[in-house]
N, C-alpha and C positions, 0 to 999 in steps of 0.2 A: 344424256347422261345427267344424273342427279349427283350433286356433291353436298354432303353435310357440312355446315359451318356452325360455329358456336354462336355467332351473332351476325347481324346484317352488315356490320362494319368489319372490314378485313383489309389486307393488303393484296396487291397483285401477286406478290411472292407467295403468300399463303394460298391464294386461289389456285395458282399454278400447281403448287405442291398437292393440294387436295385433289385437283383434277387428275394429275399423273398417278397418284396413289389409287384413285378409283379405277383408272384405266387398267392398271396392273392387276387390281383385284378382279375386274371383269375378265381379263385375259386368263387369270387363274381358273375361273369357273369354266371358260372354254377349254383350257388345257386339261382340266379334269375330265370333261366330256370326251375330248379327243383320246385321252389316256384310256378311258373305259372302252372306246371303240377299238383302239390298237391292241389292248390286252386280250381281247377275245379271239384274235387271230383268224377271223373269218368275216365275211360281209353278209349282211342281211339282204334278202331278195330286193328290197326297196333301194338299197345302196347300189346294188348291181345294176338295177334298172336305170337309176339316175346317172351312174358313170357310163353305162353303155351308150346313152344318148350322146356323150361327148366322143365316143369312139375308143376310149381307153378304160380298162378296169384294173385298178390297182388296190392292194392292201394299204391301209393308211400308214403314213410314216410316223415314227414315234414323235410325241410332242416335244417341243423345245423347253428348256427351263425358263422359269420366270425371270425377268430382268431384276436387278437389285434396285430397290425403291429409292434408296438414297442417291445412287449414281444416276438413275433416270431423272430424278428431280433436279439434281445439279445440272445435268445435260439440258433439261428444259429451260432452266433459268438462264444458262449461257445462250441458248438459242434465242430467247426472248430479247436478251441484251444485244444480240447481233442482228436483230430484226428478221430472223428466220420465220417468225410468226408474230402477229400482233393480236391484241386483246381489245375487244369493244365491250363496254359495260353500259347498257341502256343507250346504245347508239353513239357513245363517245369513246374515242380511242384513249387508252391509258398508255403512258409512256415509260414509266419507271417501276421497277420491281417493288420499291417501298412506297409507291403512291397508295394512299388509303382510298378505298372505294366503299360505297354504300350499295348494297345489293337490295333490289326491291323485287317482290314476287312477280310483278307484271312486266319487268324489263329483262330482255335477254342478255346473256353473256355469250359472246362469240369469240372463239379462238380461230384465227384465220392464218393459214400457212401461206407465205409469199413465195412465188416462183418467178424467177427471171424470165422475160420473154426473149425468144431467139432474136439475135441481132441488136440487143440493147441491153 
């Protein structure tokens, strides 16, 4: 996923905001495609063939509404602060929302969701 930034200097807070906003935008593109499929009320031969391979053929369900961007960004910021996910910029983990980071075209930015292991 690509995120547009105004400069190569930003904060973790702004990077998360832009990433969430872009994810919701992409979800809207997918919802629009799903809405088009649902609105026609029939399946194409190719859709029937693909579904038949799984053993069940169903009309598509109506698409869900898009999440509120402001609420989703706030939820992502809280999740970062609770260490639900971490962010690495150029191989270095960033710790605070207001940390300033410098993004370079050749360095990756990684959002990594953390999951507790069973038994610990």
